[in-house]
N, C-alpha and C positions, 0 to 999 in steps of 0.2 A: 347578523350571522346567518348561516345556512338554515333552511328548514330541516333540522336534524331529525325530528320525529318522523316526518314523512319519508326521509331518505332511509332511515333504519328499518321502517316497515317494509319498504321496497326490497331492501337487501334480504330481509328475513323471508320474504316470499320467494326469492330467487335461490335460497340456500336450502338443501335438504335438512330434514329434522335431525338426522344423525349421519355422520360420515363413516364410510366403509374403510376397513383396514384390510380388505381383500387384495390379492394379487390383481394387478391391472391387466386385462387382456390386451394383446398387441393392437387389435383393431380399434381400441378406444384411446390410444395414445399416439400411435404412429399414423397420423392422418392430417390432412390439411386443416387449417384453422377455420372456424365458423365465420370469422370476420377478419379482413386484412385490407391493405391498400386503401386506407380511409382518407378522404379528402373532401373539402368544401367545394361547391360550385363557385364560380367567380362572384356571383351576387349573394352567396351565402344562403340561398333558398333551399338547397339540398345538401345532404351529406351523401357522398357516393362511396361505395365499398364493394370489394369482392366478398361475396357471402357464399355459404354452403348450406344446403338443406337436403337431407337424406342422400348425401354423397354427391350431389349435383351442384356444380359451381354456377353462380349467377353474378352478373354485375347489377347491383341494386342501388336504388335511391331512397333516402329517408327524407320525407318532407319535414322541414324544420318547424313548420307551423302546426301540422296535424300529427306528426310523428309516424305517419303511415309509411310502411316500407313496401316498395314496388320493385319487382325484378324487371329490368329492361332488356336483359340478354341472358340466355341460358347457354352455357358452354357444353360442347360434346365431351364424351368420355375420354377421348384421347387429345383434347385441346389442353395445352399448357399455357396458362395466362402469364403474360410477361409484363404487363403494365398498361396504363392509360394516362391521358392528359386531357384536361378541359381546355378546349380552344375558345369557347365562349359559353354563354349561359345555356345554349341549346345544342352544342356540338361537342363530341368527345372523339379523341384519336386513340385507337385501340391497337395493342400489340399482342399477338397470340402465336404460339408455336404449335403447329399441327401437321400431321402427315409429312414429317421430315422437312417442313418448310416454315420460315418465319413469315407470318401474314400480318398485314396491317389493314385497318378499316376505319371508316368514319361512322359514328352513330349520331343520327339526327333525331333530336327529341321533340316530341309534340305532346302538349298537355290538353286534355279535353275532359271537362266535368271532374276535375281533380285527379284524373288518371293519366299517368305518363306512359307513352309508348316510344319505341325507338326503331328507326329504319337503319338497317345494316347495309353499308355500301363498301365493297372491297376497294382498297387503295392499291393501284398498280405501281405507284412510285416505289422504288427500292432505295432505302437509305434510312435516315433517322430525323425525327422532328427536333428542330433546334429551339423554336419558340413560337407561341401564338403571338399575335400582334393586336392587343386590345384597341390601340388607337387606329388600326386599319382593319375594320370588320371584314370577315370572310377571307382573310389572308394569313399565311403562316410563313416562317422561314424553315426551309427543309434542306438537308444536306445529303450528299451521297459520295461514296468513294469511287473514283473513276477506274482505278486499277487495283486488283487484289493484292499485288505484291509490293505496293509502295503507298506511302501516305499521299493521297491525292484528292482530298475532299473538295467538292464544289458546293457553293451555297446558292440557293434559289429562293426568290420571293414569289409564291404562287397562290392562286385562289384555291378554295377547297375543291372546286371542280377540276382544276388543272392537276392538283395533287392526286385526286381520285383516278384520273385518266392516265397518269404517268407522263404528263407534259412538262418535262424538265429540259429546257432548251437555252440557248444563248440569249434568247429574247427575254427570258425571265430570270437569268442568272443575276444574283445580287452582288456578288463579290468575285472579282477576277484577278486582282493584283497579287494577293497573298498566295504563296505556293507551299507545297509539302505539308499541308495541314492534316493533322491527325483528328482534330475535333474542333467544332465551332460551338460557341455558346453566346447567349444574348441577354442583356440586362434590360428588361422592359422599363424599369423605373428610371434608369439613367440613359436609356436609348443608346446603349453602347454594345458593340460587337467585339467578341473575344475569340482568339484562335490559339490552339496549341499546335506548334510546329516541331518537326524533327529535322535537325540539320544533318544532312547525309555525310558531311565532311568529317564530323567528329562525334556523331551520335548524341549531340546535346539536344535538350528539349528547351524550346523557347515559348513563353506565353506572352501574347501581345494583345493590345486593344486598339480599336480604330477610333480616332478622335478627329473630327473635321476632315474626314476623307484621307487621313494619314494614319499609318500604323506605328504605334509606339510600343517598344519592348517593355513589358512589366518586369519580367525577371527571366533568368536563364538557369537551367539546371545542368551542370556538368558532372557532378559527383552523385551518383544514385545511392551511395552508401549513407548519405545524410538524409534525415527527414526534412522535407521542405513542402509544406502544405499551405497554399494561399487560401485565405478565408474571405477576403473582400476588401474594398477600399475604405480607408478611414478619412481620406481627403484626396484631392486630385493628385497628390504626390506621395501619399503614404498608403502602404498596403499592410494589412494584418496577416501574419503568417505564423504557423506552428513549425518550429524547427529546433534541431539540436546542434546546429552548426557552431554555437558558442557555449554550449553547456552539455553536461552529461545527460540530463533529462530534457525531454521536448518541452519547450516553453513557448509563450506567446510574445512575439516581437513586432515592432514596427519595422517595415522595410521601406527604405527610401528609393523611389523609382528612378529619379534622375541619376543618383550615384550608384544604384544597384548594390546597396549595402544595407545590412542590418544596423539600425541606429539606436534604438532603445528597447529595453526589456519592459514588457507590460505586466507579465505575471509568469512565475515559474514555481512549480512545486519542488521541494527538495528531494523527495523520494520517488515521485511518480511522473510519468510522461503525461502531458495533456493530450487528450484525444479529440477535443472539439472546443470551439468557442463560438459564441453567438454575437452577431453585430445587429443592433436594432436599426430602425428606419432613419435614425438621426446619425448613423455612422459611428455609434458609440458601442463599446464592448459591454454587453449586459452580464454575461457570465462565462466561465470556462468550466470544462468538464475533465475529470480524471477518474481513474479506477483505484479504489482503496478497499482492501479486504474483499476483492472480487465484485464490488458494487460501484455503480457510477456515483460520484460525488461532484458537487458544484461549488464553485466560489463565485459569489455574486458581486458585481460592481454597482448595481442599482437595486432598488427595492421593488422594481416593477414585477418581477416574477416571485421573489421571495415573499412578498406580502400576501399574495393569494395562496401560495402553498401552505402557509401557516393557518389558513382558514379552512382547509379541507378536513373532512372527518378523519379520525384516527384510522379508520378502516382502510382509507386510501393512503394517507400520509405515511403510514408505516411501511409501505411498499415503495419500490422504485417507480418514479413517474417520468414518463416521456410526453412531451407535447407533440402530438401527431400533426395537427394543422390548426391554423387560426383563421377564422372567418373575417370578412371585411368589417364586421361590427365588433370584433374582439372576442367572440365566443371561441372556445378551444375544445378540440377533441383530445382527451387524455388517455394514455395507456398505462395502467399500473400492473406491475409484475414483480415476482420474487422467486427464490429458489423453490418454494412450495406453492407458487401461484403462477400458472401458465400465462395469465393476463386477462384484464378486463378493460373494455372501452367505456369511457364516460364522456358526456357532453357537459362542459362547465361554462357557466355564464358569469363572468366576474362582476358585471354590472348588477345583475339581479341576484347575485350570490346564490345561485341554484346549481344543482348537479343532478344529472339524469344518467341512469345506466343504459348503455346501448347494447352491448353483447359481450359474451365471454369468448376468449380466444379459442379455448377447447372446452366447450360445455360438457362433453362426455366425461370429463374428470371432476366435475363439480361434486359428485357423490363420493369421491375418494378423499381420504386423509393423506395428503402428500407429505413426503419426507422433508425435513428441514436440514439445512446445511450450516455447519459452523466453520469459521476460518481460524487459523492459528499460524504462528511463525516458529521456525526453528533456526538456530544459528549454526553455520558451518565453521570448520576449523580456520578458514581464511576470512572470517568475519562477515560473510554474506548472510543476509536474512532471507530465508526461503519461505514463501507463503504457500499454504496448503489448505485444502477444503475437505472436510469429512462429512459425509452424509450418512446419518443413521436411519434405519427403517423406522416407520412410525409406530408399529405395534408388533407385527410378525418379525421375529429375529432368529435367524438360524446360526448366529454366532460365527459368521464368515465375513472376512474382509476381502474386498476386491481392490487391488492396487491398480489404478488406471492412469498410466502415463499418457500425456497428450501427444499429438503428432507434431510435425515440424522438422526438427525440434526448435529451430531458430525463428524468432519473430512470431510465435504462436503462444497463446496463454489460455488459462482456465478462468472462468468467471463464476461468481455465486449467483447464478440465475437459473431459471427453469431449464431442465435438461431432460429430454424424453427418455433417453436410454438409462440415465441414472434413476429416474423415478420408476421405470419399468423394473429394474433390478431391485431397488429398495423395497418395492411393494412385495417382492418375493423373499424378503428377509435378509438381503445383503446390505452390508455397510460398504461404502465406496470412498476411497481416498484418491484425491487428485492433487498434484503438486505442480506449482509453477517453479520448476527447477531453473538453474542458470541457463540463459539462452532464451527464456520466455520474454515476451514483449511487455512493455508498460512500466519497467523498473529502471529505465535509463540505458544509455549506450554501453557502459562498461559491464553491466549485468548481462546484457544481451550478448556482447562479444565474448564473455567468459565461457559461454556454452559452445563456442565454435571449436570443432576438432575434439570434442569431449564425448564422442559416442562410446558407450560402454565404460565410461570412466567417471568424471566428475558429475555428469548428469545423473547417472544411476546412484552415485554416492549421495547426492541431494535427496533423491527419492527415498533411499534407505534411511536417511536421517529422519525424514517425516514418518516413515513406517515405525522406526524405533520409538518416536514420541507417542504415536497412537497406541502402540502395544504397551507402553508404560502406563497408559491411562485406561485401557480397555482390555477385557479378556476375550480373545477370539480363539475358537477351536481350530479354524482352518483359514488359510490365506491362499488367494489365487491372483495372478496378474492378468491383465486384459488391456490391450491397446490396439490402436489402428495406425497404419502408416509407420512413422518413427515409433509410435507407441507400441506397435506390434513387435518391432525390434527390441525395444526396451523391456517389454513383457517377458521375452525369452531370456534376454541378458540378465535380468534380475534374478532369475532362478539359477543361472550359472554362477553368478557372483555370490549368491547366498543360498546354497543348495538345501540347507536344513530348514529353511523358513517356509517355503511355499509348497503347495500341494497340487497346483496345476497352472498352466499358462495358456492364454488365448491370444493369438495374433491375427489381425485381419488386415489385408492389403498392405502387408509389411515388407520391409527390406531386411534381408538376412545375410547377404553376401556383399560387403562394402566394396571390394575391388570391382564387382560387377556393375556398380554405379557408374564407373568410368568407361564401360565398354559394352553395355547391354544392347546398344543399337548404333547404327551409323551416326545418328544425330548426337548421341551422348558421347561419341568418340571425337566430336568436333572440339577444337580448342576453347571456344566460348562456353560450351556446355561443361567441359572439364574444369574450367576456371570457376564456374558457378558452384559445381559440386565441391571443389577443393575448399572454397570459402566456408562451407558448412561442415564438411566431413574432415577436412584437413587434406594435405597433399597426398597424391597417390603414393603408396608405399607397400611393400610386402608385409609390413607390420600390421596393416589393416586386417589381415587374417586373424590376428590375435584378439580382435574384438568383433569378429563376425560369427554369428551362431552356426552358419554352415560348417565352419572349420572347427567348431567347438561342440558339435553334436554329441560326442561321446560323454560330455560333461553335463548334458541336460538331465536333471534328476527326476523330472515330473512328467505326467501325461500332458501332451500339447495338442491343442486344436488350432489348425491353420486354415484360414479362409482367404480366398483370393478371387479376383475377377480376371477372366481370360482377355478382356479388352482394357486392362489397366496398363497405361503407358507412362505412369508415374513410378509406381513400384511394380515392375513387370512380374507376371506370374512365375517367371523362371526363378525368382528369389524363393518363392514358396515351394516350388517343385524340388529345388536343390536341397532345401532344408528337410523336407519330408523324406527325400531319398536317402540322405546321409543318416537321418535318425533311424530309418528302417535298417540300414546297414549295421547300425550298432544296437539293433533290437530294442530301440526306444519306442515308447508308446506314443503314437502320433495319429491323429485323425484329420482328414482334409475335407474341405467343401469348396468346390470350384464352381463359380457362377459363369455361365457361358457368355452372357450378354452384358456383363457388369464391368465397369471401369474401376477407377479409384474410389469406390463407394457406389451405392445404388442411386438410381435416378427416379425411383417410384416407391410409394409407401408399401406396396405389396411385398417387395423383396426386403425392405427394411424390417417389416414384420417377420418375414421368414427367418432372417438372420438373428433377430433378437430372440425369437422363440427357440431357435436351434441352440443358441448360446445358453439360454436359461435351462434348457433341458440337459445340455452337456454338463453344466455345473452341478445340477441335481444328481445326475448319474455318476459323474466322476468323483464327486466329493461324498457320494452316498448320503445325501441329505434326507432327512425325514420329510415325507410328503406333507404339504400344507393342508390343514383341515379347513375346508370351505363349504358353503351351502350348496345344495343341489343346483340351484339356479346359477350360482357363480361357476360351478363345475362345467356347466354347458357353455358358458361364455369362454372359460379357459380352454375348453376342448377345441375351440376354433383355432387356437394356436397350433395344437397338435394336428388338426385337420389341414392347416396351411402347410405344415412340414410334409405331411403325407402327400398332398397334392403336388408339391414341388418334386417329389421323387417319383410320382406315378406318371405325370404328364410330361412329355418330352419338351421342356421349355428351358428356363434359365438354369435350373438345378439339374444335376445328372439323374438319369432314370435309374431307379434302384427299387425293385419290387419288394425286396426284403425289408428295406427301410420304410417303404410305404405301408407295408403290413404292420410293422412295429408301431408307427404313429397312428394309423387308423385304429388299431386295437386300443391304444391309450384313449383316443378321442371317443371311441365307441363306449368304452367302460365309463367315461364321464357323462354319457347320455347324449352325445352328438349324433343326431339321426342320419345325416348325410354320410357320416363316417361309418356308422353301422352298415349302411347300404354298400359303400365302397369296399369296406372290409369284407363283407359277405361275398361280393363279386370276386375278389382276389382269392377267397378260400374255395370257391365252388369247383375248381378244377381238381383239387386233391383232397379237400376236406368238405365234401358235400353236405354232410349232416350239420357241421358247425356253421357252414355258410347259410344254410336254410334257417338255422336257429336265429342268426343275427338278422336275416331278412324278416322273419316273423316278429322279432323284437321291434324293428323299425316300423313295420307295417302296423303292429298293434298300438304304436305310439303316434300314428297318424301320418307316416311318411309315404306319400302316394307312389313314389318311384319304386319303393320296396314292394308294395302291393302289386304293382304292375309287373315287376320282375317275377314275383311268385306266380302270378297268373300265367306268364309265358313258360315258366318251368313246368307247371302242370299241363299246359297245353301241348308242349312239345314231347314230353315223356322221355327226354334224353337223360335227365338226372334221376328222376323218380318215375314211377308208373304214371302213364298218361291218365289224366282225370279231368274230363271236361266240366264236371260239376264244380270242382275246386277252382278250375281256371275261371269259370264264370263268376264264382264267388269273389275272387280277388280282383278281377277286372271291374266288377261292380263296386267293390270297396275303393279301388283306385279312383274310379270316376267320382264317387261321393267325396273323396279326400281332395279333389281338385286337380287330378291329373288331366292332361290335355285330351282332346277328342279322340286320340287313338284308343283309349280304353272304351269309350262309347262305341267306336267302330267294331271293336272285338265283341262287345255285347250284341251289337246289331247282327254280326255274323252268326252268333249262336242262335239268335231268333230266326235267321234266314234258313239255316241248315238244320235246325232242330238238335243242336249239340247240348245234351243234358236237359233241354227244355222242349216244350211243344213249339212247332213252327208258328210264329206270330207275324202275320203279314204286315200289320200296322207298325209294330215296333221295328221290324226289319227295314222297311222303307223309310220310316221317319228318322230312325237313328242314323241311317246312312246319309241323310240330307244335312251335311255339316255346314252348308252355306247359311242355314238358319242361325247357327251360332254366331257367325261373323256379323250378321245383321241384327243380333239381339241387343236390346237396350240394357239387359242385365250384364254388368261389367264382369262378373265372375264367369258367366257363360261365354261371353265374348273372348275372355282371356284363354279359353280352351282351344281357340282356333289359332293355329300358327302355320309357319311354312312347312313343317314336317307332316302336318295332318293330311293335306291333299294327296301327297305322294303315298302316304301310308294307306289311304282309302283306296287308291287305285291298285296298290299292291295286294290288298286283301281281296278285292274283286277278282284280280288275275288269279290268285291262289284258289279262290272258290270255284273257278271254272274247271279246275283240275282236281277238286276234292271228290272223293268217292264215297257214296254216290251223290250226284246232284239230281234230285228228283224233279219231276215235271213241275210240281208246285214251287220248288225252289228256283227252277229256271224262269218261271213267270215273274217271280219276285226280282230276279236279277235283271230282267228286262225293265221292270219299273225303276229299279235303282239306276240303271244305265240311261234311262230317259232323262234323268237329272243332268246328264253329261251330253245331251243332244245326240244320243246314239239311237239310230232307227234299226229295228230288227229285220235284217235281210240275210238270206242265204248267200254265202260267198264261196267262189271257187278260186283256186290258184292255178295260174298258167305261167309257162316260160320261166320256171324257177331255176336259179343258179345257186349251187351250194359251194362254198369254198372258204378261203381265209382272206382277211383284209390285209393288203399290202400297202404300206405307207408310201405316198409319193409327195413331192414338194407341193404341187398344185391341187392334186386330187387323189384320194385313196382309190385303189383298184381292188376289185374282187377277183381273186385268182382261184380257178378250179383246182382241186387236189385229188389225188388217188389214195387208196388205203392199202396197207396201214400207213397213217401219216405220222412222220417222226417230228416230235415236238422239241425244238431246239431253243426256243425263247418264248417270252410271253406272246400268246397268239390269240387273235380274235376270229372265231368261226362265225360265218354269217350266211344267211340265205336271202336272196333278192328275187322278187317275183312280181308278176302282174296279177292283180285281183280282178275278178269278174263277177258282176251281179247285174240284175235288171235295173239299169240306171234310171229308167222312167218311174220306178217305184220308190226312188229315194227323194223324199220331200226336200224343198229348198231349206238350206241352213242345217240339215241333218247330216250325220256321218255314219259309216259302217265301222265295225270293230272286228279285229282278229286277235286271239289270245295265243301266246307262245309259252312253252315250258321247255327250258334247256336243262340238261343234266350232264354231269361228268361222273362216270362210275369207274371203279377199279375192276380187275379181272374177275373178282368174286361177285360183282354186281352191286357192291356197296356204293352208295352215293357219296362222292367226295364234295361236290358243290352243285347247287341248282339255282335256277333263276326263273321267276315268273315275270312276264311282261305282256304288254298289249300294244297294238298298233291301231290308231284311230284316224280315219281320213275319208276323203271323197275321191272322185275320179282323177283329181290332179295330184294326189298324194304319191310320193315315191315309197314303195313298200319294201322294207328291208329290216330284218331282225338279226341281232348279233349276240355273241356270248364270249367273254374273255376267259381264257385259261392261263393262269400264271405258271411260269416255269417251275416255281417252288412247289406247286401242287401237282406237277406232272407225274402221272403213273401210267403203266400199261393198262389199257382199258378202252372205254368208249366215250364218245361225245354224241348226245342225241338231242333232237328237237322234235316237239310235237306241237301242232297248231290246231286251234278249234275256232269255229265261228260262234256267233251269239246263241245259236241253237244247240251248242255243245257237240256239234258234228266235228269229227276229226277230218281236217282238210289237207293236212300235210304231215308226213313223218319222215325222219331221216336219222340213221345211226352210222357213225364211222369209227373204225378202230384207230386208236392212237398208240404210239410207242414212244416211251421216254428216251431222249437222246442220252447216250452213255458219255 
């Protein structure tokens, strides 16, 4: 037997001493797995996997002998991993989507002193890998489609180098005879090539194999209404297939290749469709798989697998088990999971009867007690058995049931497995009901067909039966419906059909106008598309309005939240807009959230979190639920959800900009102790509620948030909101610096010591603190982190401002010279000659400086500029040094109030083209003046110019 004691100790070490029943923050559940895409190397020496550490994705190897994990490739922030294949023991073929392109690469592995490194080489060949060729080292089969609008795959046998360089030519073309190929595949064990072809004459699909240089048809599919899935060869003339051509449920049959007919039934379940079958290396069926009560079940034909499953510890065997991969020596990577278990990876050795934990799928959830799901069945009036799943919250219970219809509706189903959204809601006290209504897959053809054309009718009746059953067994105070796609439609229709039962409805990416399905675009108006829609919805008829929420808006009895994506081409946003519009016409309570760059669902975790957080908050507000009592630490974690919502409304990205909503959610997050939200909330308040804004800045600053301290310092420095106070400004700049703010705080401290602002002038601190290059070179990582791209620009901006500060003493001027010497500036007196003042006129090849007369009428955005020749004693300028000129531009209104100003400097030598400019936006245009003043390094004014401007009427 297994070494159980050692195994149990290991699990105990990996499990928290107590599980939390707190609400799960969205960032801990809507995220990519810690481990996925697990595979053995061809020789079984390594386990390869996509892993994540601190949010960064890696392709990693685990040494089977030492168990050492090594990252061989780190992915960028915007890289989307698509998959990889082992070509041989030292080479991998990688697929990544990045910067709107599918990219391919070869990874060449090298091992030295037990450490593996990888060389990344981009593959120029466009297409897909068909197979490695173990019997022909350094070669692969690779295919590409020649024409985008037609099946035209070509197959090539190429070396790795040819693959990398994109050399796909007739010379290395491997197969030329077969035409109209959609896809190639290759069986390395049998050395056989397979092709999937489309026959243009009648749209039939033909699968063939190549034997002795001749193509043999394996089977042909003419009727895509039947399930017909080939699994593999049982003999030279027999094929194992999953099909429902001869039965109501999908069964496993033998298919005779010569006669092209099903010959004998191998296995069929009376109630459920088979979803898979496994053929061993001896071409025998080892087991078949189906889904019962939402979980995968197996029927075994041999004891090969069944025997070792019975030997696994109860901790594993009580969960669903998937074999992820098998090594050449028979070791297996297992994945165990369940409705209350996201999943764990184990390495199992049948020979040594040992098992080792590899990683959790979502380790961030290990500390939480996840909700369990129970399945049940209800009978309909026409003797159908409807399977449903009820998930109860683990501890927190707000006595609210969410009825969640699935999408589709035809050919889709619910499972009793881990579900991020369900666990997120359950952790907040909600019970969730899901129903496999008629039309769902897995229960046979007749059950699936019985859902067709039943929108708003039998489907919703099935769901209501399940709700009746749940309510007979449980006491819920409130009910709400929530679904996506068809589920969004069903969520609204359920409230119309049973107006006394529900308290709210949420529809995401839904369809609400059934006639619109036939005409929403030119594509959907095509006969083929309309035929496809008719098979699911039923034929087009005016009667469809009787089951369309858009035309029944007056009957919607509850508040509704509608969420849609502007780039949704499955359920176009027009459906949601129409429903929202008609509900408003009837004074119904409706709230909308439109995502600009989202299609039929989100493609990144950030917006999944945003939507989940929004829905949870909507349910709490709409149902007037009592806030959940949590610890201070957990409040800060949950506040991140509110901050995420606020960010979505504040920054102009996927969600609509809405300052009022941003303030609402920042306030919630701030009250939960989220420091960044305190800061952002304060900034939004400063325009109209200065005291309240400063109060929240102080709260964030006192709790260590450096950006708040830095902002407070600027408020006291400028004197625009409060009375100017250089002493308080220096206090908060110093605090921000100690709290880890970047070197801009240090530069402001330096400025105070240079100019004597609330402190004595300190020559050493002034010059030393301005020398920020020392930070960049520092071995102290905390100091080095203070240097970034913003700092250099800010340093020069401060220097430019200081030259126009009043007064700049002689002592301060000498300090400025020392600071500027860090920038290779030499102190020389500069004169300006041949100056030209005017506006910049845009030209195709070169901008032109056009002289102007005053008053100048401002009709559009205008850049004022002065161009000149600078003169100095050139023989006094050392080699490698430059001179500098400072400029101060201002725009004032007629009263002399500054509308905008800009400090800048020009640094160069005799070859430099001297020109300074200032842009005035039309929106800021007022009658007044634009002025420029220039100084040299000795603070001498060397040029001044003021011109009157008039705003265009």
